[in-house]
N, C-alpha and C positions, 0 to 999 in steps of 0.2 A: 459564837452567837452575836448577832447584830446589836449594837448598843441602840437605847431608847432615843425617840425622835428628837428629844430636847438636850441630848448628850453633845457637849463641845465637841468640834471636829477632831480627828485623831490622825496625826501625821504619821507617815511610814517610818518605822524605827531605823535610824542609822547610828553609826558610830562617828563621834565627832573629833577631831584633831585640831588643837588650837596652838600654832607655832607663836612664841612670844619672844620678842626682841627688847632691848631696852628702852628704846623711844627717841624721839626726835622734835624738834621744833617744826611747826607748819610751815615756816617761811625762813629765810636768812635775814632776818630783820630784828631790831632790838625788842619791839614788843613781842613777837613770837618766842625769842629767846628768853625774855624775862618770865613768860609764863611756864614754860618748859623747865627752866632750872629752878623756878620757884617750887615746882611740884617735886622734881627730881632731888633737889639738895634739902627738901624738908623732910624727907624719908629718914627715920632715925636709923636705919640699918646702913645707910648710905654715908651719913655723917653721925658719928656716934659720940656726939657732944650734947649734954643736957640742953633740951630745948630752950629753956629760961636763958641760957647764955647764948645759944646758938641763932636763935630767931631774930633777936635785935641786930646782931652782926649781919647775918643773911639779908634782912629786910634793909637795914640802913646803909651797908655798904656794898656788899657783894653783888645785889641785884641792880644796882645803881652804876656798876662799872663794868663787871664781867660780861653782860650781854652784848655790849658793844663790841668788845674783844671777840667773842665767839660768833657774832653775827658775821664778821669779816672772815673768820675762819671757814664758816658753812658757805659763805658766798664763792669761795674759790673753788668748792667741789660739788656745788649743787647742780643736780642735772634737770634736764627739760621735764621730767616726770616728777621730780621732788627730790627729796633728800636720798643720798645714795642708800643708806641703811632702810629707808622705807621702800624705795624702790625694789632693791634686792630681796627683801624679806617677802614683799608681795609676790614677787615672780617665783620664789621658792614655793609658797602655798599653792600658786597656780599649778605649777609643774608637778609638785607631789600629788595634788589632787587628782590630776590626770592619770598618775600613776597607780593610786589606789582604789580606783573604780568607783562605782555608783553607791556602793554601800557604805562608803566613808566620806564624810564631808571636811575637808581641810580648810581651816580660816587661817587668820593671823591677827596678832593684837601687839599693842606696845604697852610695856608697863608704866611708861610715863608719857603723857600725850594721848593721841588719838591715832588709829581706832583703839579704844581702851579695853582692858580686860572684861569689866562689868557687861559691857554691850555685846562684845562678840560671845561671850558665854551665854547670855540670854538668847541671842540670835541662834546659837547651835542647839540650844534647849527647844526653843519654838520650831526648829527645822526637823525636830524629831529625834534629836540626839540624847538619848537617856544615858548613855555611856560616853564619856569625854576623856581623851588624853591631852593633857597639858604638857607642851612640849618646850621648855625654856631653851633657848638657843645659846647657852653658854655652856661649852665643852666642859670647863673646869667649874666646880661648885665654890660658891661664896656666898656669905650672908647677905652682902650687898648686891647680889645678883639674883641667884636661883632661890633663895630664901623670900626676898621681896615679892617674887611671883607666887609663891605659895602663900604668903600673907594676903596678897590682893585677890587670890581666888577664895580664900577662906572668907574674906569679907563678904565677897559676893554671895557665896553660898549660903551665909548666915541671913541674907534677905531674900532667899528663894523659899517659896512653899514647897514645891516638887523639885527637890535637888536631884543632879544628875549623878550617876557613880563616876567617880574622877580617879584617875590614874595620873602619874607624873612621869616625865621621861627622866631617866637617870642620868646623872653627869657621864659624859661620854669621852671624858680626855684620854683614856686608854683603851678605848674600844677600838678593834681591830679595822672596823669600817672607816674610822675616823683617821686613825693613824695612816692608813693605806691611801686614802683621799688626800691628806695634807702631804704626804711624802711625795705621790705622783704629781700634786700640783707644784711642789718646790722642783722636782726633777725636770718637768716641762718648763718651768719658769727659767731654769738655769741653762736649759738648752736654747731658750728664745732670746738671750742676751748675747752680746758680741765681745764678751770678755769671761775669763776665769776668775771668780771672787777668791780673794785671799781668805776670807772667812764668810760665814753665812750666820746672821744674827736672827734670833727668834726674839720678838718684842710682844710682850704680854702686858695686859693693862695692869697698872700699879694698884696696890692696897697698902694701907697704913701698916707698918710692920707689927703694931700692936695686935692686928686682927690674927696673926700667925700665933703669937702667944696665948691668944684668948681660944685658940682651938679651931680656927678656920683653915680647911685643908688647901686652899686655893694656892698657896705657894708651892706646896709639895705636888699638887697635880699638875701645875705648869712644868715644874721640872720633870715630871715623869713624861708628859707628852714630849717636851723637847728630847729627852733621852731615847723614847721610842721612835720618834722620826728620824733622829740621828742614825739609829741603827737600821733604819730601812734605806738610808741613802749613803751607806758605805760606798757603793758602786760609783758614786758621783763628787763625794765630799771626802776629802782625807782627816779632816779634824771635826770633832762633835760640834754641834750648833751652839753658838753663843747665847745664853739666855739673859735677857733684860727686861725691865719693867718701866712702861711709859706713863705719861699723863699724871704726874705728881701735883697735889693741890694742898695748899696750906703748909703750917710750919711743922707738922708732925713728922717724924721718921718713917719713910716708906720702904717698901721692899727693894733692896738693891741686887745687881746694879741698875741704875737708871738708865734707859735708852739713851737719852740726851748726852750723860756723861759718857757712856760707851762709845758712841759715835765721835765725841770730841777727843777721846784718849787713844783710841786704837791706831790711828794715822802715826802718831809717835812711837808705836810698837811696830812699825812697818807694814801695817795692814792698810793698804792703800784702795783697795778695790774690795767692796761688799755688796753682798745682796742681804735685805731684810724681808722677812715673812712674819706674819702676825696670825699664828694658829690659835690664838684665844678668842678670835673674833669671827663669828659664823659669816658675817658679810662685811664688805668695806664700808666705813663710815668716816665721819671727820677725823676720827682719831688715827686712821690709818691713812687716809688720802691725804689730809692735810698736814698732820703732825708729823708723820712718817715720810711719806713720799715727797712732800714739798719742803716743810722746815727741817726734817732729819737730813734731807740731802744736802741742804744749805750749811747746816752745822757741820756735817762731815766734810764738805769741800772746804770750808773756812778753816778747818783744823788741819788741813794738809791731805785730805782724801783726795783720790783722783777719779775712780769710777764708782758709782752708785747704781742700785738697781732695787725697785720695789716689787716684790711678787705679790699679786693680788690674793685676796682672801678666796675662798671656796665660791662665794656668791651664789649664782643660780646656774652654774656650770653642770654638765651631765654628771660628773663624778660627785659634786655636791648632793644633787637630787637622788642619785643611786644611794650614797651614804644615808641620807635622811630617810629614805624608804626602808633600808635595812634595820636603823634604829627603830622607827615607828612599829615595823611589821613585829619585832621583837617584843615591843612593849605591849602590842595589841594581843598577843597570844591568849587564847582562851575566849576573846571577843570576837576575833575575825578568823574564818576558816584559811 
């Protein structure tokens, strides 16, 4: 039945997929870093300190010192198209959209910064997407990552009169598609370097140790990812992957061992040649390209290491898009033929 003449226009129904990554400043300079870090570090799930105590410290000290340091780090890895995290996430969305066909509209958003979740959700809804899959690009679940995406989506839905039906991509830390993709990437990376590593290190983003005691499954899921990838790589490495955690911040006790400490200590144990991979990151970013590939190598060599290689994240590689397509199609069961 045709709608009445004065009825608002009706768009063709489609399914929406919103890839969500952490976020990035808009430029590698102090003002942009101050805006970005101000939003990121104000999230109570990211910094679990009472706001009455934390905000004066954040506004009075941290945001007047850390942006300058962070801007220098971003400047080292900034691409012509922008921040690596932004560039690769955008490419993932574009490539996945081509795979999914005309019935599915794939977009991307950042949890902090732009493009933001509220704007992209509204865009998908106005484009005819009454059913939307939110896909946080965090293989391992944490309250400081995955849960903040769910929080922001919930806040956005509260303000929408006509809400879409929403699903969330489950953490995929042990999904066969993810394990295969990471293992194949490591195998390819090892064949592409001109030395045989004494050890392969998996560096995951760190979390305060208290999060483990509070019930956050992140630590256990990182360990399982490393174990499953190790099992897939038995044909090319003789020892299990070494697990470490990077990007410590503040005075609290963090998950051990720290990547920085690991890189400084293993040369004394006779491990002079290493390769490092970061399977907790969906795409390369300042934490992998600057903290590991640049600073990490310097730390390792200063400690007596001889050969160092960083194996890139999955990024927008063919295996990455194939993995994402498998994950997304699995979650769209019942919505998409």
